[in-house]
Backbone bond lengths (Angstrom), bond angles and torsions (degrees), N, CA, C in turn:
res aa  C-N    CA-C-N  psi(-1)  N-CA   C-N-CA  omega(-1)  CA-C   N-CA-C  phi
1 M - - - 1.428 - - 1.513 108.68 -
2 S 1.275 118.21 119.42 1.451 119.99 -174.81 1.514 113.13 -95.86
3 D 1.323 119.05 -19.94 1.453 122.10 -177.65 1.520 109.30 -95.86
4 T 1.340 117.13 107.29 1.448 121.94 -177.08 1.519 111.19 -60.07
5 N 1.325 118.51 -39.46 1.454 120.57 -179.92 1.516 111.36 -61.72
6 A 1.321 117.09 -37.00 1.464 119.69 177.64 1.518 110.14 -64.78
7 T 1.324 117.39 -38.25 1.460 121.17 -179.82 1.518 110.51 -66.39
8 T 1.317 117.54 -45.67 1.451 120.18 -174.86 1.514 112.05 -70.83
9 S 1.314 119.04 -17.74 1.452 120.34 179.05 1.529 112.52 -103.61
10 T 1.315 118.59 -0.41 1.457 122.24 -177.31 1.522 110.48 -84.98
11 P 1.344 117.96 115.19 1.464 119.64 176.98 1.527 110.82 -65.54
12 A 1.313 115.98 151.45 1.461 121.22 -179.06 1.517 111.64 -56.46
13 R 1.329 117.64 -37.39 1.472 119.45 -177.56 1.518 112.01 -64.38
14 E 1.336 118.46 -26.78 1.454 120.58 177.27 1.521 111.68 -71.41
15 L 1.317 117.04 -23.42 1.460 121.55 179.39 1.521 112.38 -92.72
16 A 1.322 117.55 -5.22 1.466 122.12 -172.96 1.517 113.44 -54.80
17 G 1.312 119.12 -38.08 1.458 121.16 -178.14 1.513 113.51 -94.52
18 D 1.313 117.33 2.68 1.459 121.30 -176.99 1.526 112.28 -80.97
19 S 1.299 114.59 170.98 1.455 120.74 179.47 1.527 109.90 -66.72
20 P 1.315 116.72 152.76 1.464 119.97 176.04 1.529 111.73 -56.27
21 E 1.316 116.91 -35.65 1.464 120.52 -180.00 1.528 111.42 -61.51
22 R 1.332 116.94 -41.21 1.461 120.18 -179.19 1.523 110.74 -68.85
23 V 1.332 116.95 -40.49 1.462 120.50 179.18 1.527 109.89 -64.65
24 V 1.321 117.43 -45.51 1.471 121.16 179.48 1.524 109.84 -63.08
25 S 1.302 117.48 -42.59 1.466 120.92 178.68 1.527 110.84 -61.44
26 A 1.327 117.09 -43.91 1.466 120.93 178.73 1.529 110.45 -63.13
27 Y 1.344 116.20 -40.99 1.465 120.44 177.75 1.528 110.81 -61.55
28 L 1.330 116.70 -50.15 1.468 120.21 -178.14 1.520 111.96 -63.13
29 E 1.325 116.96 -41.48 1.463 119.65 178.41 1.522 110.70 -61.75
30 A 1.327 117.68 -44.20 1.463 120.75 179.57 1.528 110.93 -66.74
31 F 1.336 117.16 -46.75 1.467 121.19 -178.40 1.520 111.11 -59.78
32 Y 1.310 116.33 -50.78 1.458 119.95 -175.65 1.523 114.01 -77.27
33 A 1.322 117.09 -10.12 1.464 120.57 171.63 1.534 110.01 -89.53
34 G 1.342 115.97 -2.51 1.455 120.56 -179.86 1.512 113.83 84.62
35 H 1.328 117.97 11.60 1.465 122.56 178.66 1.528 109.07 -93.25
36 F 1.332 115.70 69.72 1.458 120.95 -175.55 1.520 111.90 -63.44
37 D 1.326 117.79 -31.38 1.461 119.87 179.98 1.527 110.79 -63.47
38 I 1.306 117.14 -39.31 1.469 121.38 178.29 1.521 110.05 -72.48
39 A 1.322 117.14 -44.71 1.465 121.13 178.81 1.531 110.04 -58.91
40 R 1.323 117.14 -40.13 1.470 121.37 -178.75 1.523 111.30 -61.60
41 R 1.334 117.43 -37.06 1.463 120.47 -179.64 1.527 112.47 -68.77
42 L 1.316 117.69 -14.50 1.461 121.74 -178.81 1.530 112.73 -95.53
43 V 1.332 116.81 1.39 1.464 121.91 -176.76 1.527 109.00 -113.64
44 A 1.319 116.67 138.18 1.468 121.73 178.24 1.530 110.31 -64.32
45 D 1.324 116.50 141.98 1.463 121.53 -179.58 1.521 112.19 -58.30
46 D 1.332 116.73 -36.24 1.467 120.71 -175.71 1.531 113.16 -93.12
47 L 1.313 116.37 26.27 1.463 121.81 177.32 1.528 110.28 -53.68
48 S 1.315 116.32 141.00 1.457 122.14 174.33 1.522 107.20 -130.04
49 L 1.315 116.14 128.36 1.464 120.97 -176.84 1.521 109.35 -136.43
50 K 1.315 115.14 129.30 1.454 120.88 174.60 1.523 106.90 -125.20
51 G 1.320 115.22 92.62 1.458 121.72 -177.37 1.511 110.76 -109.92
52 P 1.333 116.66 -179.70 1.466 120.49 -178.24 1.532 113.31 -70.15
53 F 1.332 117.94 -21.01 1.463 120.65 -176.48 1.520 114.16 -113.85
54 V 1.333 116.90 -18.48 1.454 119.86 -176.69 1.524 109.94 -152.86
55 Q 1.333 115.28 145.25 1.458 121.87 171.86 1.520 106.75 -126.65
56 V 1.325 116.05 122.32 1.465 120.86 -177.90 1.524 109.82 -136.50
57 D 1.322 115.00 156.69 1.460 120.92 179.03 1.526 112.67 -122.14
58 S 1.328 116.70 18.78 1.463 120.40 174.80 1.529 108.82 -158.87
59 A 1.315 114.95 155.99 1.457 119.74 178.05 1.526 110.43 -64.06
60 D 1.331 116.87 -38.67 1.463 119.24 179.42 1.528 111.32 -60.91
61 A 1.325 116.82 -40.07 1.467 120.62 178.39 1.533 110.67 -66.08
62 L 1.324 117.12 -37.87 1.465 120.34 177.95 1.518 110.57 -61.62
63 F 1.317 116.93 -48.28 1.457 119.41 -176.76 1.524 112.10 -72.44
64 A 1.323 117.93 -28.90 1.462 120.21 173.60 1.525 110.06 -64.92
65 S 1.334 116.30 -40.81 1.468 119.64 179.55 1.523 111.69 -71.57
66 A 1.334 117.32 -25.28 1.467 121.51 -179.20 1.526 112.81 -88.44
67 K 1.324 117.60 -8.80 1.467 121.12 -176.53 1.525 113.40 -50.41
68 P 1.347 119.96 -44.13 1.467 119.18 178.59 1.539 113.49 -61.60
69 L 1.319 117.02 -23.91 1.456 120.48 179.98 1.522 112.69 -72.80
70 Q 1.322 116.55 -19.13 1.460 120.34 -175.94 1.529 111.38 -58.04
71 Q 1.308 117.45 -29.60 1.461 120.95 -179.99 1.528 113.40 -78.81
72 I 1.342 116.72 -19.04 1.470 118.39 -173.57 1.519 115.59 -117.67
73 V 1.339 117.84 -10.46 1.455 118.46 -179.61 1.524 109.82 -65.93
74 K 1.319 116.19 137.01 1.455 120.97 -174.47 1.514 113.56 -118.68
75 G 1.307 118.79 -18.56 1.450 121.01 -177.55 1.518 110.32 144.31
76 H 1.298 115.72 -178.11 1.455 120.20 177.28 1.521 109.34 -144.62
77 R 1.310 114.83 159.13 1.458 121.34 178.58 1.523 107.02 -136.79
78 P 1.342 116.39 108.54 1.474 118.19 178.46 1.529 110.49 -62.92
79 I 1.294 116.68 133.76 1.462 122.92 176.50 1.524 109.85 -85.21
80 R 1.330 115.40 -43.09 1.458 121.30 -178.60 1.516 107.59 -154.50
81 Q 1.321 115.06 146.44 1.456 119.20 179.30 1.499 110.15 -124.89
């Protein structure tokens, strides 16, 4: 998705039938643009993540832990898809 405005206004249900690549791209664009509310709608409630900096068992816990990042996130650049 090349138009950021289209991504930030696209409800999660509109992406439901899309390819995983499009959903991930929409999530990353929203997250790195600081639109955590939109990014949150693209993540399953029962998400489980065990990363080097955080371990969470719900999407709400992930976004709570990422809240401090909202002030510093600047964007993303896919290397390969």
